[in-house]
C-alpha positions as CSV (number, residue, x, y, z in Angstrom):
1,M,86.7,95.4,101.8
2,N,88.9,92.9,103.6
3,L,89.1,92.5,107.4
4,K,92.4,94.5,107.7
5,Q,91.0,97.4,105.8
6,Q,87.9,97.4,108.0
7,I,90.0,97.5,111.0
8,T,92.0,100.5,109.6
9,E,88.7,102.2,108.7
10,D,87.3,101.6,112.3
11,M,90.6,103.0,113.7
12,K,90.2,106.2,111.7
13,A,86.4,106.4,112.9
14,A,87.3,105.9,116.6
15,M,90.1,108.6,116.2
16,R,87.6,111.0,114.5
17,A,85.0,110.4,117.3
18,G,87.6,110.9,120.1
19,D,86.8,107.3,121.4
20,T,90.2,106.6,122.9
21,R,89.2,103.3,124.6
22,R,88.1,101.8,121.2
23,R,91.1,103.5,119.5
24,D,93.5,101.8,121.9
25,A,91.8,98.4,121.6
26,I,92.1,98.5,117.8
27,R,95.7,99.7,117.9
28,L,96.6,96.5,120.0
29,L,95.0,94.4,117.2
30,Q,96.7,96.3,114.4
31,A,100.0,95.9,116.3
32,A,99.5,92.1,116.7
33,I,98.7,91.7,113.0
34,K,101.7,93.7,112.0
35,Q,103.9,91.8,114.4
36,R,102.8,88.5,112.9
37,E,103.3,89.9,109.2
38,V,106.8,91.1,110.1
39,D,107.7,87.8,111.9
40,E,106.6,85.5,109.1
41,R,107.4,87.9,106.2
42,I,103.8,87.4,104.9
43,V,100.7,89.6,104.2
44,L,97.9,88.1,106.2
45,D,94.6,87.2,104.6
46,D,91.3,87.3,106.4
47,A,91.6,83.8,107.9
48,A,95.0,84.6,109.3
49,V,93.6,87.9,110.7
50,V,90.8,85.9,112.4
51,A,93.5,83.5,113.9
52,V,95.3,86.5,115.4
53,I,92.0,87.8,116.8
54,E,91.2,84.3,118.3
55,K,94.6,84.4,120.0
56,M,94.1,87.7,121.4
57,L,90.5,86.8,122.8
58,K,92.1,83.8,124.4
59,Q,94.7,85.9,126.0
60,R,92.1,88.4,127.2
61,S,89.8,85.7,128.7
62,D,92.8,84.3,130.6
63,S,93.7,87.9,131.8
64,I,90.0,88.5,132.9
65,T,90.1,85.3,135.0
66,Q,93.5,86.3,136.6
67,Y,92.4,89.9,137.3
68,E,89.1,88.8,138.8
69,A,90.9,86.2,141.1
70,A,93.2,89.0,142.2
71,H,90.1,91.4,142.8
72,R,91.2,93.9,140.2
73,Q,87.8,94.5,138.7
74,D,89.1,97.7,137.1
75,L,91.6,95.8,135.0
76,A,89.1,93.0,134.4
77,D,86.7,95.6,133.0
78,A,89.3,97.1,130.6
79,E,90.1,93.5,129.2
80,K,86.2,92.8,128.8
81,Y,86.0,96.1,126.7
82,E,88.8,95.0,124.6
83,V,87.1,91.4,124.2
84,D,83.9,93.3,123.0
85,V,85.8,95.2,120.3
86,L,87.7,92.1,119.2
87,R,84.6,90.0,118.9
88,G,83.2,92.6,116.5
89,Y,85.7,91.4,114.0
90,M,85.0,87.7,114.4
91,P,82.7,85.9,111.8
92,E,79.2,85.0,112.9
93,A,79.4,82.1,115.3
94,L,77.8,78.9,114.5
95,S,74.9,77.4,116.6
96,D,75.5,74.2,118.6
97,A,73.3,72.3,116.2
98,E,75.4,73.5,113.2
99,V,78.6,72.5,115.0
100,E,77.2,69.1,115.9
101,G,76.2,68.5,112.2
102,A,79.7,69.5,111.0
103,V,81.3,67.1,113.5
104,T,79.0,64.3,112.4
105,D,79.8,65.1,108.8
106,A,83.5,65.1,109.4
107,I,83.4,61.8,111.3
108,L,81.5,60.2,108.4
109,A,83.8,61.8,105.8
110,T,87.0,60.5,107.4
111,G,85.6,57.2,108.4
112,A,86.8,57.6,111.9
113,K,86.1,54.7,114.2
114,G,87.7,55.6,117.5
115,Q,89.8,57.9,119.7
116,Q,92.9,57.2,117.5
117,D,91.2,58.9,114.6
118,M,90.5,62.1,116.4
119,G,93.4,64.0,114.7
120,R,92.1,63.3,111.2
121,V,88.5,64.5,112.2
122,M,89.9,67.7,113.8
123,A,92.2,68.4,110.7
124,V,88.9,68.4,108.7
125,L,87.0,70.5,111.1
126,K,89.7,73.2,112.0
127,P,89.6,75.0,108.5
128,R,85.7,74.9,108.4
129,L,85.0,76.0,112.0
130,S,88.0,78.2,113.1
131,G,86.8,81.5,114.2
132,R,83.2,80.4,114.1
133,A,83.2,78.0,117.0
134,D,85.1,77.3,120.2
135,M,87.5,74.7,119.1
136,G,87.9,73.3,122.7
137,K,84.3,72.5,122.7
138,V,84.4,71.1,119.2
139,S,87.3,68.8,120.3
140,A,85.2,67.7,123.4
141,L,82.4,67.0,121.1
142,V,84.5,65.0,118.6
143,R,86.0,63.0,121.5
144,T,82.4,62.2,123.0
145,K,81.1,61.1,119.5
146,L,84.1,58.9,118.9
147,L,83.8,57.2,122.2
148,S,80.2,56.4,121.7
């Protein structure tokens, strides 16, 4: 069963159980997936669905920060619940050691020597780590390793 089918089945289960919060969170995800499919006139595969989920997670984390700064804990809690639901569809995260190993392998594979080669290293890492590691942290790790 692919990821889109799993999301649809989870929506049905939430509706049957009367879990309106979960249902609403999954509906937001389905709407974002459908919007991207319509905009680009494609059918999304699992990797593209994960990219949509990553984008939604980033939006939610930004919103949580804003809501907490404005002392709106009720809205922050709603966003945190949506983050929990969305994280359930993400692939298993890699450990720090696995990420560091992948970065080292990519640097060796590309023959990167300095900061100017960061783009090549990230181009190798993005398909391998996307959805399984925080790409901001990966980028910082690559920068650190290339400078040393």
